[in-house]
PDB file as gemmi writes it, atoms N, CA and C in Angstrom:
CRYST1    1.000    1.000    1.000  90.00  90.00  90.00 P 1                      
ATOM      1  N   MET A   1      13.103 114.865 -29.377  1.00  0.00           N  
ATOM      2  CA  MET A   1      12.387 113.915 -28.556  1.00  0.00           C  
ATOM      3  C   MET A   1      11.632 112.930 -29.450  1.00  0.00           C  
ATOM      4  N   LYS A   2      11.723 111.678 -29.123  1.00  0.00           N  
ATOM      5  CA  LYS A   2      11.034 110.640 -29.893  1.00  0.00           C  
ATOM      6  C   LYS A   2       9.537 110.672 -29.603  1.00  0.00           C  
ATOM      7  N   THR A   3       8.766 110.310 -30.620  1.00  0.00           N  
ATOM      8  CA  THR A   3       7.321 110.189 -30.433  1.00  0.00           C  
ATOM      9  C   THR A   3       6.995 108.767 -29.982  1.00  0.00           C  
ATOM     10  N   ILE A   4       5.763 108.570 -29.542  1.00  0.00           N  
ATOM     11  CA  ILE A   4       5.320 107.227 -29.156  1.00  0.00           C  
ATOM     12  C   ILE A   4       5.485 106.273 -30.336  1.00  0.00           C  
ATOM     13  N   SER A   5       5.134 106.730 -31.520  1.00  0.00           N  
ATOM     14  CA  SER A   5       5.266 105.892 -32.722  1.00  0.00           C  
ATOM     15  C   SER A   5       6.705 105.464 -32.944  1.00  0.00           C  
ATOM     16  N   ASN A   6       7.646 106.376 -32.752  1.00  0.00           N  
ATOM     17  CA  ASN A   6       9.063 106.049 -32.920  1.00  0.00           C  
ATOM     18  C   ASN A   6       9.513 104.998 -31.906  1.00  0.00           C  
ATOM     19  N   ILE A   7       9.060 105.159 -30.670  1.00  0.00           N  
ATOM     20  CA  ILE A   7       9.434 104.218 -29.614  1.00  0.00           C  
ATOM     21  C   ILE A   7       8.862 102.833 -29.910  1.00  0.00           C  
ATOM     22  N   LEU A   8       7.599 102.781 -30.314  1.00  0.00           N  
ATOM     23  CA  LEU A   8       6.989 101.498 -30.655  1.00  0.00           C  
ATOM     24  C   LEU A   8       7.712 100.843 -31.831  1.00  0.00           C  
ATOM     25  N   ALA A   9       8.112 101.647 -32.803  1.00  0.00           N  
ATOM     26  CA  ALA A   9       8.830 101.113 -33.969  1.00  0.00           C  
ATOM     27  C   ALA A   9      10.189 100.543 -33.576  1.00  0.00           C  
ATOM     28  N   GLU A  10      10.815 101.107 -32.549  1.00  0.00           N  
ATOM     29  CA  GLU A  10      12.085 100.557 -32.077  1.00  0.00           C  
ATOM     30  C   GLU A  10      11.876  99.198 -31.404  1.00  0.00           C  
ATOM     31  N   ILE A  11      10.759  99.057 -30.713  1.00  0.00           N  
ATOM     32  CA  ILE A  11      10.478  97.801 -30.005  1.00  0.00           C  
ATOM     33  C   ILE A  11      10.067  96.715 -30.988  1.00  0.00           C  
ATOM     34  N   ARG A  12       9.148  97.044 -31.899  1.00  0.00           N  
ATOM     35  CA  ARG A  12       8.637  96.073 -32.857  1.00  0.00           C  
ATOM     36  C   ARG A  12       8.548  96.705 -34.245  1.00  0.00           C  
ATOM     37  N   PRO A  13       9.675  96.809 -34.959  1.00  0.00           N  
ATOM     38  CA  PRO A  13       9.682  97.494 -36.262  1.00  0.00           C  
ATOM     39  C   PRO A  13       8.847  96.798 -37.344  1.00  0.00           C  
ATOM     40  N   GLU A  14       8.499  95.564 -37.128  1.00  0.00           N  
ATOM     41  CA  GLU A  14       7.755  94.818 -38.145  1.00  0.00           C  
ATOM     42  C   GLU A  14       6.266  95.171 -38.204  1.00  0.00           C  
ATOM     43  N   PHE A  15       5.773  95.954 -37.242  1.00  0.00           N  
ATOM     44  CA  PHE A  15       4.352  96.284 -37.199  1.00  0.00           C  
ATOM     45  C   PHE A  15       4.093  97.755 -37.469  1.00  0.00           C  
ATOM     46  N   ASP A  16       2.947  98.022 -38.091  1.00  0.00           N  
ATOM     47  CA  ASP A  16       2.463  99.395 -38.266  1.00  0.00           C  
ATOM     48  C   ASP A  16       1.413  99.617 -37.182  1.00  0.00           C  
ATOM     49  N   PHE A  17       1.809 100.242 -36.096  1.00  0.00           N  
ATOM     50  CA  PHE A  17       0.945 100.395 -34.935  1.00  0.00           C  
ATOM     51  C   PHE A  17      -0.268 101.276 -35.214  1.00  0.00           C  
ATOM     52  N   SER A  18      -0.226 102.073 -36.266  1.00  0.00           N  
ATOM     53  CA  SER A  18      -1.373 102.922 -36.600  1.00  0.00           C  
ATOM     54  C   SER A  18      -2.550 102.095 -37.107  1.00  0.00           C  
ATOM     55  N   GLU A  19      -2.313 100.841 -37.449  1.00  0.00           N  
ATOM     56  CA  GLU A  19      -3.364  99.967 -37.972  1.00  0.00           C  
ATOM     57  C   GLU A  19      -4.076  99.167 -36.889  1.00  0.00           C  
ATOM     58  N   SER A  20      -3.695  99.328 -35.639  1.00  0.00           N  
ATOM     59  CA  SER A  20      -4.252  98.504 -34.559  1.00  0.00           C  
ATOM     60  C   SER A  20      -4.987  99.350 -33.517  1.00  0.00           C  
ATOM     61  N   ASN A  21      -6.092  98.803 -33.032  1.00  0.00           N  
ATOM     62  CA  ASN A  21      -6.822  99.428 -31.926  1.00  0.00           C  
ATOM     63  C   ASN A  21      -6.496  98.770 -30.599  1.00  0.00           C  
ATOM     64  N   ASP A  22      -5.854  97.603 -30.650  1.00  0.00           N  
ATOM     65  CA  ASP A  22      -5.444  96.919 -29.417  1.00  0.00           C  
ATOM     66  C   ASP A  22      -4.159  96.154 -29.704  1.00  0.00           C  
ATOM     67  N   PHE A  23      -3.048  96.750 -29.296  1.00  0.00           N  
ATOM     68  CA  PHE A  23      -1.733  96.189 -29.592  1.00  0.00           C  
ATOM     69  C   PHE A  23      -1.548  94.781 -29.032  1.00  0.00           C  
ATOM     70  N   PHE A  24      -2.146  94.492 -27.896  1.00  0.00           N  
ATOM     71  CA  PHE A  24      -1.973  93.183 -27.260  1.00  0.00           C  
ATOM     72  C   PHE A  24      -2.866  92.138 -27.917  1.00  0.00           C  
ATOM     73  N   GLU A  25      -4.116  92.496 -28.133  1.00  0.00           N  
ATOM     74  CA  GLU A  25      -5.056  91.571 -28.760  1.00  0.00           C  
ATOM     75  C   GLU A  25      -4.619  91.211 -30.177  1.00  0.00           C  
ATOM     76  N   ASP A  26      -4.054  92.183 -30.889  1.00  0.00           N  
ATOM     77  CA  ASP A  26      -3.613  91.958 -32.262  1.00  0.00           C  
ATOM     78  C   ASP A  26      -2.229  91.304 -32.343  1.00  0.00           C  
ATOM     79  N   GLY A  27      -1.580  91.092 -31.196  1.00  0.00           N  
ATOM     80  CA  GLY A  27      -0.287  90.420 -31.184  1.00  0.00           C  
ATOM     81  C   GLY A  27       0.893  91.320 -31.497  1.00  0.00           C  
ATOM     82  N   TYR A  28       0.689  92.627 -31.465  1.00  0.00           N  
ATOM     83  CA  TYR A  28       1.786  93.560 -31.737  1.00  0.00           C  
ATOM     84  C   TYR A  28       2.742  93.664 -30.555  1.00  0.00           C  
ATOM     85  N   LEU A  29       2.208  93.571 -29.339  1.00  0.00           N  
ATOM     86  CA  LEU A  29       3.017  93.642 -28.125  1.00  0.00           C  
ATOM     87  C   LEU A  29       2.676  92.485 -27.199  1.00  0.00           C  
ATOM     88  N   ASP A  30       3.665  92.066 -26.410  1.00  0.00           N  
ATOM     89  CA  ASP A  30       3.422  91.072 -25.367  1.00  0.00           C  
ATOM     90  C   ASP A  30       3.897  91.657 -24.035  1.00  0.00           C  
ATOM     91  N   SER A  31       3.850  90.868 -22.989  1.00  0.00           N  
ATOM     92  CA  SER A  31       4.184  91.379 -21.653  1.00  0.00           C  
ATOM     93  C   SER A  31       5.637  91.839 -21.563  1.00  0.00           C  
ATOM     94  N   PHE A  32       6.532  91.187 -22.272  1.00  0.00           N  
ATOM     95  CA  PHE A  32       7.932  91.618 -22.260  1.00  0.00           C  
ATOM     96  C   PHE A  32       8.089  92.961 -22.967  1.00  0.00           C  
ATOM     97  N   ASP A  33       7.362  93.122 -24.078  1.00  0.00           N  
ATOM     98  CA  ASP A  33       7.399  94.393 -24.800  1.00  0.00           C  
ATOM     99  C   ASP A  33       6.835  95.518 -23.936  1.00  0.00           C  
ATOM    100  N   LEU A  34       5.827  95.207 -23.121  1.00  0.00           N  
ATOM    101  CA  LEU A  34       5.228  96.222 -22.250  1.00  0.00           C  
ATOM    102  C   LEU A  34       6.265  96.791 -21.286  1.00  0.00           C  
ATOM    103  N   ILE A  35       7.063  95.924 -20.691  1.00  0.00           N  
ATOM    104  CA  ILE A  35       8.106  96.374 -19.762  1.00  0.00           C  
ATOM    105  C   ILE A  35       9.134  97.235 -20.494  1.00  0.00           C  
ATOM    106  N   THR A  36       9.508  96.817 -21.680  1.00  0.00           N  
ATOM    107  CA  THR A  36      10.447  97.603 -22.488  1.00  0.00           C  
ATOM    108  C   THR A  36       9.850  98.961 -22.829  1.00  0.00           C  
ATOM    109  N   LEU A  37       8.581  98.981 -23.210  1.00  0.00           N  
ATOM    110  CA  LEU A  37       7.904 100.228 -23.553  1.00  0.00           C  
ATOM    111  C   LEU A  37       7.866 101.173 -22.357  1.00  0.00           C  
ATOM    112  N   VAL A  38       7.512 100.666 -21.197  1.00  0.00           N  
ATOM    113  CA  VAL A  38       7.462 101.501 -19.994  1.00  0.00           C  
ATOM    114  C   VAL A  38       8.835 102.098 -19.716  1.00  0.00           C  
ATOM    115  N   SER A  39       9.864 101.286 -19.796  1.00  0.00           N  
ATOM    116  CA  SER A  39      11.223 101.754 -19.554  1.00  0.00           C  
ATOM    117  C   SER A  39      11.616 102.850 -20.542  1.00  0.00           C  
ATOM    118  N   MET A  40      11.304 102.649 -21.800  1.00  0.00           N  
ATOM    119  CA  MET A  40      11.664 103.634 -22.822  1.00  0.00           C  
ATOM    120  C   MET A  40      10.872 104.935 -22.654  1.00  0.00           C  
ATOM    121  N   LEU A  41       9.589 104.833 -22.300  1.00  0.00           N  
ATOM    122  CA  LEU A  41       8.781 106.033 -22.070  1.00  0.00           C  
ATOM    123  C   LEU A  41       9.298 106.806 -20.865  1.00  0.00           C  
ATOM    124  N   ASP A  42       9.620 106.077 -19.788  1.00  0.00           N  
ATOM    125  CA  ASP A  42      10.188 106.724 -18.599  1.00  0.00           C  
ATOM    126  C   ASP A  42      11.434 107.518 -18.958  1.00  0.00           C  
ATOM    127  N   LYS A  43      12.328 106.885 -19.692  1.00  0.00           N  
ATOM    128  CA  LYS A  43      13.591 107.523 -20.045  1.00  0.00           C  
ATOM    129  C   LYS A  43      13.380 108.696 -21.004  1.00  0.00           C  
ATOM    130  N   GLU A  44      12.581 108.490 -22.025  1.00  0.00           N  
ATOM    131  CA  GLU A  44      12.383 109.515 -23.048  1.00  0.00           C  
ATOM    132  C   GLU A  44      11.700 110.766 -22.510  1.00  0.00           C  
ATOM    133  N   TYR A  45      10.711 110.576 -21.641  1.00  0.00           N  
ATOM    134  CA  TYR A  45       9.919 111.711 -21.169  1.00  0.00           C  
ATOM    135  C   TYR A  45      10.266 112.142 -19.751  1.00  0.00           C  
ATOM    136  N   GLY A  46      11.264 111.517 -19.144  1.00  0.00           N  
ATOM    137  CA  GLY A  46      11.714 111.917 -17.821  1.00  0.00           C  
ATOM    138  C   GLY A  46      10.662 111.722 -16.742  1.00  0.00           C  
ATOM    139  N   ILE A  47       9.944 110.616 -16.833  1.00  0.00           N  
ATOM    140  CA  ILE A  47       8.889 110.322 -15.870  1.00  0.00           C  
ATOM    141  C   ILE A  47       9.161 108.985 -15.203  1.00  0.00           C  
ATOM    142  N   LYS A  48       8.340 108.626 -14.247  1.00  0.00           N  
ATOM    143  CA  LYS A  48       8.414 107.315 -13.595  1.00  0.00           C  
ATOM    144  C   LYS A  48       6.995 106.778 -13.507  1.00  0.00           C  
ATOM    145  N   ILE A  49       6.644 105.901 -14.433  1.00  0.00           N  
ATOM    146  CA  ILE A  49       5.299 105.329 -14.464  1.00  0.00           C  
ATOM    147  C   ILE A  49       5.143 104.377 -13.286  1.00  0.00           C  
ATOM    148  N   LYS A  50       4.096 104.598 -12.502  1.00  0.00           N  
ATOM    149  CA  LYS A  50       3.835 103.790 -11.315  1.00  0.00           C  
ATOM    150  C   LYS A  50       3.461 102.363 -11.697  1.00  0.00           C  
ATOM    151  N   GLY A  51       3.838 101.430 -10.848  1.00  0.00           N  
ATOM    152  CA  GLY A  51       3.515 100.023 -11.077  1.00  0.00           C  
ATOM    153  C   GLY A  51       2.034  99.779 -11.247  1.00  0.00           C  
ATOM    154  N   THR A  52       1.224 100.522 -10.505  1.00  0.00           N  
ATOM    155  CA  THR A  52      -0.230 100.348 -10.613  1.00  0.00           C  
ATOM    156  C   THR A  52      -0.776 100.800 -11.962  1.00  0.00           C  
ATOM    157  N   ASP A  53      -0.009 101.600 -12.697  1.00  0.00           N  
ATOM    158  CA  ASP A  53      -0.416 102.055 -14.029  1.00  0.00           C  
ATOM    159  C   ASP A  53       0.081 101.132 -15.139  1.00  0.00           C  
ATOM    160  N   ILE A  54       0.915 100.167 -14.784  1.00  0.00           N  
ATOM    161  CA  ILE A  54       1.479  99.282 -15.806  1.00  0.00           C  
ATOM    162  C   ILE A  54       0.537  98.093 -16.001  1.00  0.00           C  
ATOM    163  N   VAL A  55      -0.534  98.385 -16.731  1.00  0.00           N  
ATOM    164  CA  VAL A  55      -1.540  97.389 -17.096  1.00  0.00           C  
ATOM    165  C   VAL A  55      -1.804  97.526 -18.593  1.00  0.00           C  
ATOM    166  N   PRO A  56      -2.128  96.442 -19.271  1.00  0.00           N  
ATOM    167  CA  PRO A  56      -2.328  96.505 -20.720  1.00  0.00           C  
ATOM    168  C   PRO A  56      -3.321  97.579 -21.179  1.00  0.00           C  
ATOM    169  N   GLU A  57      -4.338  97.853 -20.383  1.00  0.00           N  
ATOM    170  CA  GLU A  57      -5.340  98.848 -20.774  1.00  0.00           C  
ATOM    171  C   GLU A  57      -4.727 100.229 -20.999  1.00  0.00           C  
ATOM    172  N   ASN A  58      -3.653 100.540 -20.297  1.00  0.00           N  
ATOM    173  CA  ASN A  58      -3.005 101.847 -20.445  1.00  0.00           C  
ATOM    174  C   ASN A  58      -2.036 101.911 -21.619  1.00  0.00           C  
ATOM    175  N   PHE A  59      -1.806 100.776 -22.274  1.00  0.00           N  
ATOM    176  CA  PHE A  59      -0.828 100.714 -23.365  1.00  0.00           C  
ATOM    177  C   PHE A  59      -1.378  99.986 -24.590  1.00  0.00           C  
ATOM    178  N   CYS A  60      -2.692  99.812 -24.661  1.00  0.00           N  
ATOM    179  CA  CYS A  60      -3.283  98.989 -25.717  1.00  0.00           C  
ATOM    180  C   CYS A  60      -3.369  99.687 -27.066  1.00  0.00           C  
ATOM    181  N   ASN A  61      -3.280 101.015 -27.089  1.00  0.00           N  
ATOM    182  CA  ASN A  61      -3.296 101.751 -28.355  1.00  0.00           C  
ATOM    183  C   ASN A  61      -2.703 103.145 -28.133  1.00  0.00           C  
ATOM    184  N   MET A  62      -2.589 103.894 -29.199  1.00  0.00           N  
ATOM    185  CA  MET A  62      -1.957 105.221 -29.115  1.00  0.00           C  
ATOM    186  C   MET A  62      -2.712 106.160 -28.182  1.00  0.00           C  
ATOM    187  N   VAL A  63      -4.032 106.139 -28.254  1.00  0.00           N  
ATOM    188  CA  VAL A  63      -4.839 107.029 -27.422  1.00  0.00           C  
ATOM    189  C   VAL A  63      -4.620 106.723 -25.949  1.00  0.00           C  
ATOM    190  N   ALA A  64      -4.616 105.455 -25.586  1.00  0.00           N  
ATOM    191  CA  ALA A  64      -4.416 105.058 -24.192  1.00  0.00           C  
ATOM    192  C   ALA A  64      -3.039 105.499 -23.691  1.00  0.00           C  
ATOM    193  N   ILE A  65      -2.015 105.321 -24.509  1.00  0.00           N  
ATOM    194  CA  ILE A  65      -0.664 105.716 -24.108  1.00  0.00           C  
ATOM    195  C   ILE A  65      -0.581 107.228 -23.957  1.00  0.00           C  
ATOM    196  N   ARG A  66      -1.142 107.967 -24.903  1.00  0.00           N  
ATOM    197  CA  ARG A  66      -1.138 109.438 -24.808  1.00  0.00           C  
ATOM    198  C   ARG A  66      -1.849 109.906 -23.545  1.00  0.00           C  
ATOM    199  N   ASN A  67      -2.998 109.308 -23.254  1.00  0.00           N  
ATOM    200  CA  ASN A  67      -3.744 109.695 -22.056  1.00  0.00           C  
ATOM    201  C   ASN A  67      -2.947 109.411 -20.788  1.00  0.00           C  
ATOM    202  N   LEU A  68      -2.273 108.286 -20.745  1.00  0.00           N  
ATOM    203  CA  LEU A  68      -1.444 107.951 -19.590  1.00  0.00           C  
ATOM    204  C   LEU A  68      -0.326 108.972 -19.430  1.00  0.00           C  
ATOM    205  N   LEU A  69       0.356 109.276 -20.528  1.00  0.00           N  
ATOM    206  CA  LEU A  69       1.465 110.228 -20.468  1.00  0.00           C  
ATOM    207  C   LEU A  69       0.994 111.625 -20.079  1.00  0.00           C  
ATOM    208  N   LYS A  70      -0.158 112.025 -20.558  1.00  0.00           N  
ATOM    209  CA  LYS A  70      -0.711 113.328 -20.172  1.00  0.00           C  
ATOM    210  C   LYS A  70      -0.930 113.379 -18.665  1.00  0.00           C  
ATOM    211  N   GLY A  71      -1.338 112.258 -18.081  1.00  0.00           N  
ATOM    212  CA  GLY A  71      -1.520 112.186 -16.639  1.00  0.00           C  
ATOM    213  C   GLY A  71      -0.227 112.377 -15.869  1.00  0.00           C  
ATOM    214  N   TYR A  72       0.889 112.153 -16.529  1.00  0.00           N  
ATOM    215  CA  TYR A  72       2.207 112.362 -15.925  1.00  0.00           C  
ATOM    216  C   TYR A  72       2.806 113.705 -16.332  1.00  0.00           C  
ATOM    217  N   GLY A  73       1.996 114.541 -16.969  1.00  0.00           N  
ATOM    218  CA  GLY A  73       2.442 115.891 -17.312  1.00  0.00           C  
ATOM    219  C   GLY A  73       3.169 116.022 -18.629  1.00  0.00           C  
ATOM    220  N   VAL A  74       3.164 114.976 -19.455  1.00  0.00           N  
ATOM    221  CA  VAL A  74       3.823 115.040 -20.763  1.00  0.00           C  
ATOM    222  C   VAL A  74       2.938 115.841 -21.704  1.00  0.00           C  
ATOM    223  N   LYS A  75       3.525 116.760 -22.447  1.00  0.00           N  
ATOM    224  CA  LYS A  75       2.802 117.643 -23.349  1.00  0.00           C  
ATOM    225  C   LYS A  75       2.243 116.885 -24.540  1.00  0.00           C  
ATOM    226  N   ASP A  76       1.379 117.561 -25.311  1.00  0.00           N  
ATOM    227  CA  ASP A  76       0.671 116.961 -26.442  1.00  0.00           C  
ATOM    228  C   ASP A  76       1.557 116.583 -27.627  1.00  0.00           C  
ATOM    229  N   ASP A  77       2.775 117.060 -27.674  1.00  0.00           N  
ATOM    230  CA  ASP A  77       3.640 116.807 -28.836  1.00  0.00           C  
ATOM    231  C   ASP A  77       4.304 115.430 -28.785  1.00  0.00           C  
ATOM    232  N   ILE A  78       3.533 114.451 -28.381  1.00  0.00           N  
ATOM    233  CA  ILE A  78       4.069 113.102 -28.231  1.00  0.00           C  
ATOM    234  C   ILE A  78       3.717 112.296 -29.434  1.00  0.00           C  
TER     235      ILE A  78                                                      
END                                                                             
């Protein structure tokens, strides 16, 4: 199973996401990347992220993404 870091690297390999506290503010991700990220997370973890959860605040950094995924029952090994 791919980790969040692996998925982000597939979307934007030119960035080191561990260096950012806000992927959108720092220009690492844009709205198109967000849709791609949601799709990849859904597929990888077998979940369906609700439209109401698809807001930048839930995907702005690793902690936010992990917390969102935990809410969908994804284990800590992400």
